[in-house]
Structures are given as structure tokens and as C-alpha cells.
N, C-alpha and C positions, 0 to 999 in steps of 0.2 A: 504494500500500500504506500503511495507516494508520501502521505502525511507522516506515516510512521518512520520512513527513511529520513525525512527532514528532521524530525525530532531526535532520532538516533544520531544523526550527523551533528546536530547542535550539542547534544550531550557529550559526544566525543570531542568536539572543539572546545567545550568548556573544560573537560578533563585535561586537555593538552595545555590550554592557556590560563585556566583558573580565572576567567574573566569576571565572575560574579562580584568579588570585592571591588574591582575597578569600576564596574557599572554602578555599584552603590555609591562609591565616592563621587563619581561624575554626576550622578543624579543629585546628590545632596549639594555639591558645590554649585551646580547649575541652577537648581531650584532656589537656593539661598540668594544667589546673584539676582535672579529674576524677581524674587519677592522684595528684596531691598531696593532694587531699581525702581519698581512701581511705588513702593512706599515713599521713596525719595521724590518721585514726581508728584504724588498726591500732597505730601507735606510741603514741598516747594511751592505748589500751586496755592495751597491754603495760606502759607506764609506770605506769598506775594499778593494776596487779596482775591484769589479766585472765588467765583460764585457761580450761580446758575448759568450765566452766559459763557462760562469756561468749561462746561461739561464736554463739549466736542473737542476742545483743546486737550483736556486731560486724557480723553480716549485716544486721540491722535498721537499724542506724545507717548502714551503707554504702549500702544501698538507698535509705533516706530522703534521705541527702545527695545521692546520684546523681540522684534524681528532682528534688529541689529545684534542684540546680545545672543540670540539663538544662532545666527550665522557665524558670529565670532567664535562662539563656543564649539560649534560643529566643526568648523575648519581647523581651529586651534587644536582641538582634541584629536581630530583625525591625523593631522600632521605629526603631533607629538606621539600618538600611539603607533602610527605607521613606523616612525623611526625607532621607537622603543622595541617594537616587535621585530623589526629588522635586526636590531642589536641582539635581541634574545636568540633569534635564528642563527646569527653568525656565531654567537657564543656556544650554542649547542653543537653546531657543525665543527667548531674547533675542538670541543671536548670529545666528540665522537670520531673525529678525523674523517668525516664523510658528510655528504650533503643530507639534509633532512628530507623526509618523504613529502610528496605533494600534499598529502593529508595535513601534515604539520604546517606547510606553507599556507594552505587554505584556512587552517584554524587561526593562524596569526592574522591573516587578512580579515577574516570574520570578526575577530576580537577588536581590531582597529575600527572597522566600520560600525559595529554595534556600540562600542564605547562612544564614538563620535555622535552617533544617532541619539543616544541617551543624553549626552551632554548638550546637544543642540535642542532637544525636545524639552528638557527639564526647565530651563529658564523661560521658555515660551509659555508653558502651562502655568508656572508659578507667577508669571507677570500678568497673564491675561485673566485668570480666574478672579483675582481681587477687584478688577475694574468692571466686572459684570454688573454690579449694582448701579453704575453710572448709566447703563443702558435702560434701566427700568424705574429708577427712583430719582427724586429731585436731588440736586447737588447737596443740599443741607443734610439729607438722610444718607445718600450714597457715600459721601466721604467718610463718615464714621463707620458705616457698615464695612466699607472696603478696608479701612484700617484694622478693624476687628478681625476680618477674614485673614488679613496678612499676618497679624500677630498670632492668631490661632494656628495658622499654617506653620509659622516658625516654631511655635511651642510644640506642636505635635511632631514635627520633623526632629526636633531635639529629643523628645521622648522616645521616638523610634531609635535614634542612634544610641541614647543612653541605655535603652533596653538591650540593644545588641551587645554593648560593652559590659553588661551586668552591673551598671552603676545605678545610682538613684536617678531614674530617668527624668523625673520632674526637674532636677537640678540642671541637667543638660538642656531641657526645654526652656528653663528660665534663662540660661546663658544665651540661647538663641534670641529670646525675647529682649534681653538686655542689649544685644547687638542692634536689634531693630529700634529700640528706644534711643540708643545713643545716636543712631543715624538720624532719627526723627528730630532729636533735640538740636543736633548740629545744623541740620537743614533749616529748622525753625529759626534758630538764632541768625543764620546767614540771610534768611528771607526777610527779616525785619527791616533792614535798610532799603529794600527795594521799594 
């Protein structure tokens, strides 16, 4: 069955490259970047005096930033992973004194493409979900709802990571929220003179 062979191949590629932890790291880094970017746009807008007439501007800036961040993350991760996997391949070939199999080459390419895809998708999702309220609510309601969504996302992402590390997960969640609060405070203070 074609589906089964694809799943089997993906499992084999994962065994060869151990790409799971890399994907997790890229997702967290990308999502964190996307969430803080949009948080910065929203707080920057509010600090600069944005109101109902600024809804379209907030949406346009958020979408533009999300797309730029996504492309930057995708290309940067792909090139970094492509080179790292090439170095891994060369190291294995030196250690074995022979070339690696085509399956191993495919696995390394697969890991680079998958890593880049995750790193490109994560900031896009994390940046766009918080601005959905601006599509359906008034600015005065959408702004705080969006901020709450973003801080909730940061908190739960921290809880997820803290749980993986067998730490007190809420502490890691709070550290993520503190990073968001620090970002918001700095932007708010910078926005005052505008």
C-alpha cells in the first residue's frame, strides 16, 4: 500500500536523522518569533495611538510581518540544515571510509526540508492566529483579546517545553510570558514619544 510505504520511509528517515528534536526546536523558536512579532505590532500600534481606523493597518502589518518572518525562517532553516546534514554525511563517510547509501542521503534531504517547513510554518501560524479577533471584533475589544491569545499561547508553549524537561512546567510558561511582557513594556515605552 502506497501510504504504508511512505510512513515506513518516514520512520526510517527519522531513525537515521533523529529529526524529531530538531523539529520541536524549530517549531518553538519559530512560533515564539511569530507571537512576539505580532505582539510587538499590536502594542506598537496601541502605543502610537491606534484605534478603530487602524484595524486594517494592524492586519496588514501583521500579515506582512508573518509572511516575511515565515520566508526568512524557511530559507534560513533550510540552508542551515542542508549544510549541517551535508557535514553529518561527510563525517559518516569519513568514519566508514565509504560513501553512505542513497537511503541515508534521502533521509538527510528529508530532514532538511521538513525542518525548514516546520520553521517556516510555525511563525506564520503563531503570528496570524492572534490577529483573528481584528477581523470580527471592534478594535477596542480585538486588541485585548489578541493580547490575551498571544500571552496564553506563550504560556502554554512554555508549559509544553517545561513538561518535556520534567520541570515545573508553569515556571517555564511564566518565563515565556515574562519575555512577552518585557517586549510589550519596551515597545510601550518607545511608543510614547510618537
